[in-house]
N, C-alpha and C positions, 0 to 999 in steps of 0.2 A: 504493499500500500501506500502511496505519497504519504509523506508527511503532513499535512494541514498546515494552510499558509493564511494569518493572518494580514492583509493590507499590505502582502509582497513579503513578507518576512515569516519566518518560521516562527511556529508558537514554541514559545520557551517551555523548556520541560517543567514539571511539577515541581511543586518543593519537594525535598529530601522526608520520605516520612522512614518514622522505624517499622524495623521489619520484627513487630513484638509476636507472630505468629497466632497461633490457636489458643483460645481465653479455655481457662477450668479453673478448676475451685483454688483458691485465693490458699494463702498459709495462714488455718485460724489461730494455729502456735503461737505464730506470732503476735496477734490480737490478741490473744488471753497472758501471753507474757505482761507483755506492754499494762495493760489491765492490772494485772496482780502488782506489777511497782508502781502505779497510780495508786492503789488501792493500800500499798505500804507507804506510801509519802502522805497520804491522805490521816492514816491511823497515825501516823508521828506529829502531823501540826495539830492535829486535835485534841491529843493527850498533851503535846505542850500550849496550848491555846490559854488556859489561864493565867498557868506563869509568865508568858511575853505579853498578856494584857494588863496582867499589875505592873509589871516592869514599866511599859509602854501605858499605862495610862489609859486603856482601851477596853469594853468589853471582853471577857471569856472565851464569847463564841466570835469575837471579832476575824480570826484570821482561818477559822476552818472555814465561814462564810466567804472569805475572799477565796478563800481556796477552790471552795466549791464551784462559784462563780470561772475561776480560771478554769477547773475542770470542762463547765459545760459549752467555753468556747474554743475548749481545746479536741471536745466528739465536733463541735462546728467547722475546725479548720482540716479534720481528718476526714471527715466524709466529703469537704469540698476537694482535698488534696488527692484522696480516693477516688472518686469519679470523673476529674475536667480529664480531659485524654492527656495524653503523654505528648502526643506532637503538640497540643497547645501548651505544654509548661518550656518545650524547645525553643518557640516563639515568644517566649514570659521573659525572656532575662532582661532583657530591656526595661520594660517599665518596673520589674523589680531591682534591676540595681539603681534606676533612678528612682523609687520612694526611698528605698537605702541610703543614697546620697543625702536626700532631703531629710530624711529622719537624725542622721549623722549629725549634719548642719545644722538641725533645729535645737538638736543635743545641746549645741556648744554654745549658742544660744542662749537656752534657757536658764533662769537661776536656779543655782545648785542646793541642792540639802546641804546644813552643816555638818551632819552628822554624812554626808556622802559626797564630798565638796568636787568629785570628777564630774568631767562633764558627760557621763554615759544615757542620760533621760531623759524623756519628752515627758515632761509633769504636767496635767492638767487637772487642776483641782486633786481627790485624793486618788486621781487615777494616773499611771507614770508606765512608760515602755518605754525599751530597753534597747536603742536602734541595733547593737551589737547581732541580735539572736536574727533579727532581718538581714543583715550584710551576711554572715553566716547562710541562710535558705537560698538568698540570692547567686552569691559567688560558688555555690553546689551547683544551680540550674546551669549558670554561667558556664564553669570552666566543662562541665557535663556535656554540654552542646559544641564547645570551642575544642574541648578533646574527641569528641567522637565526628566534626568534620574532619580535623585535621588524620584521623585515622583513615575515614572514607578516600581520600583525597591524594592519599602515600605520602602526605605530609607532615608526620609523627614527628620526624627527628629533622628536620630541618629546622635550622637557628634562628634565621629569621620570622616564618611563617610562626614556629610553635613555640621556641623559648622564650624570644626576647618579651612579647605578650604576657608570657607567664611573669614575667622576671616582672613586669612594672606591676601588673596585679599585686606580686609581693610588696614590692617599695610601693603603693599604695596602702596598703594595708597595715604599712610597719608605719607612716607617718600618721596618719591617722585612728588608728586603735589604738597601738602601743604609744605614738610621741601625744597626739595631742591627746586620746582619750584615757590617758596613762592604765590600760589595760591588756597588763602585759600578758596575762591566760589565755583573754578571748582570742589574744594571735596567737598564741603556740596554737590554739585550736585549730585557728582559720589554717593558719600554717599546714598541721598535719591533715586538714582536709585535702588543699593543695596537693603536698607532696605525695600524697597515698593516691589521690585520681591519677595525676602525672607518669607514678610510677606503675598502675596495674594498664595504663598507655599508652603504654610504649617509650613513656619519653627515653632517651639515652640514661643510662646509671652513673656516667660521669658528669652528666651537666647536672643531675637532682643533687650527687654530691659535692658541686659547684654552687649549687642554691644553697646548700646546706653551710658549708663554708660562710656562705655573707651571712646568712642568718646566726650563727656564731657571734659573726663581730658585731652585728649590731644587738644582738642579746646580752654580750660585752657591756657597748656601749652604753643601752639604756639601762642597766644597772651598774656602773660602778658613777654614771654621772648624774643617779637620783637619789637622792639622801635615803628615802622610805625603804626603797626595794636593797641594798646597802644591809639597811639595818635588818633587812626579813633574810636576806643570807644569812648575815652574823647568825641571828636567833635559831635559824635553820640546821646552821655547823654547830651553833653551842646552847641550844635551848635550856638548860638549867642555867646558865649563867645568865640570862637576858630573862628570867619567869615574870618579873615586876615590871618591865618596858614592851621591847619590842618582840618579846619571842611572848607574851603573856598568852593568846589567844590559842599558841601552838600548848605551853603547857597546859590549860586549862582542854584542850582537845583529850592530851593525853590521858589528862584524869578523867575525863571521862570514859574514853573508851576500856581506860582500866579497872573502875569501879563498875564495868557492868559483869565484872568475872564472867563464870561459863555461860550462866542462862539470864543475866542480867537482873537489873531492879525490879521492874514490874512498869506498866504504862503510867500507873499514878505513880510511880516516885522518885521520878528526875531530880535534882540535887544542881545540875551545871545550868540547865534553864532557866532558873530563876537569876540572871544577871550576870552569872560568874563566867558562862562561856560566849563569847561576843557572836552576833551571826547564826545561833542555833537552830532558826528556819529554814535558812538557805545555805548558807555556805558550811556550815560546821554541823549541820543535820546527821549525817554518818556516826559524827561522835555521840550523839540526842541517840540515835537509831541503837549504837550497841551501849550505851549507859541501857538503855531501857531492856534490850533484848539479849546482850552479852556477845559472847563468842562465837554461841550455838547460831543466834539468831544471825549476826554478821555473814556467817558463812553461808545461811541460808541467800539471804538476799546478795552476795555476791554468786553463787550458783545460779539466781535469776539473771545477773546480766549476763553472767556466760552464757546460759541457757540462748539469751534475748539476743549477740551477739550472733552467738552460730547459725539462730534462721536467717540472719543478715548477710553470714558468708556464705551460706547454702544457696540462698534468693542469687545475689553476684556469681557465685558460680555455673548456676540453671539459666542464665538467660542469654540469648541470642543476641538481643539487640544492643551494641555498645552506649549509646545514651543511656538508657537504662540502666545497664551494668554498673556506670560511670556514679549514676545518680546515687545505687546501693551502697557502692562501697564508698563512695563523700560522706554518707551519713551513719555508718559502718567506722571507720574514722573520726566522724566527728562526736559521738558517742561515749564510742570506748573510751578513747582520749579524754574525754573531759570529765569522763566517770574514773579513770585509774586517776588524774589530777588531783582533783576531791579526795578522793579516799587516800590518795597515797599522802595527800599535806596534813590528813586529818591521823594518823600513824605515825606522824614522824619520816616516813621514807622521802617527800618531796615540803619544797618550801611553801607556804600557803599563797595561794595566787587570786582567792575570788572566786571560784570557776564552782557553780551550780552543780547538783547529780542529778542529772535527769532524771525525770519521774518522780524523783522524791521532796527536792526542794521544793521548801512554800516561793511562788511567783509566777505570776499571770505568764511574763511574756516566752520564759525559757518551755513554761508545758505548751505554751501552745504554738510556737513553732515545734516543739519536739513530736509532737503531736502530729502538725502537716507534715513531718515528715516521714514519721511513719503512717502516714495515708497513703506516698506518695512511692511508698517499696510492699505496702497492702496491694495499690493497685498492679504495679508490676509483678507481683509472685502471682497473678491468674497467667503468666504468660512464660513462666520455667517450663523446662524442656528435658526430659530422661537422658540427654548429650546434643549440647550448644554444637550446629556448625562452624564450619571454617568460614572466615570472614574475609570476602573479599571485596580492596580498594575500588578506584576509579581504574588505577594503574594496571590492573590484571592482577595483584600481589594479593596473597591470602595468609592468612594465621590463623592458628587455633583459638578460638577464644574461648579456652579454659582458662582460667588461670594457674593450676598448678598442674593441668596436662593431665588429670585421671580420671579416669572412666566414669562417671556422673550417673547418680542416679537422681531424678525428678519427678513431679506432679503427669509428664506428658510421654508418651511416646506413637507415633506412628502407627505402629502394631501394640494394638489395646492387652495384647496376650504378656507383653513385657514391661506392663507397666509399673515401675517401683514404687 
């Protein structure tokens, strides 16, 4: 057939669409694990609500009511991202980046709370919005589309077309989030998202190491040039020597974890929540959880997280579409690194970074965007396959889409008798 012609010119090819394949039953285990983690967080916030209310001169149910509202909004966010087609998300990166940039700029001009002097929140009366959570989501969508297009075009190893834009994005994040907003922890999470996605997409390892070297130099400069960051590092290295000053939160967190013993003090018997442990409902909530449920409870919570991250990994391995796979990989990096930083800081293995624990910590913005991310993964889980096919780019080059090269088991196989 002759190609159709419009006004003397060949009709343009349709926009690239995701090759998702046949739709099937989604991964309900992912949904169950997410709901279990969210429920645990709600129980802990409910248990420490009276103590927090007394310390901050609000009602006993103030915190749990706000968390319930946040969970309601998170359900709406989940339903939206689980229903909007993946191909529309590929096109949505520009509006998302614009909104993230606008929210970041708005946070910079908003009056700051004396308790939280950094310009990280957009505050409207009693409502607050942390712009960096939207930025994480926007960067995730942009980079998944950018890298999948470079793979399809055979340009993934091209320095100018692939490496330089990512390097510029790293620089912008470092300047805005780490520099202006003084949020080194969130910068680390975004860097982990971008680095993991670039590695899985096939960016040359030497160039990833080059970016890593630049990050380490910037990290050294960020810490050495800021007194409070130097104090935090010193408190991490010598916690017992700074328990009354810069190491106060770290020492109190260790006291909370140790007080829980093997089985915990119980839901209504927390001591550290009564003003002793700073940020008990958000950054320090794992220490409060360990105080209430002990070593056994902490192991159960960590096991739930491991199971949850295992489901994300399985979905990433079993999806044939590059854009979708990179989204899942980015979300896995986002939530796992954030959980690692939070838990590691509470048990003294990492410096304190002011990072929330996904699903568990009190805070509407974090809960909503985590739910939005899980909605994307849940939608993608409709299209996992028994054995992901080889991907062929525009140059005719092909590569195995399976990250580890193993034979995969999944939800769908063309031969129904071989489903795993």
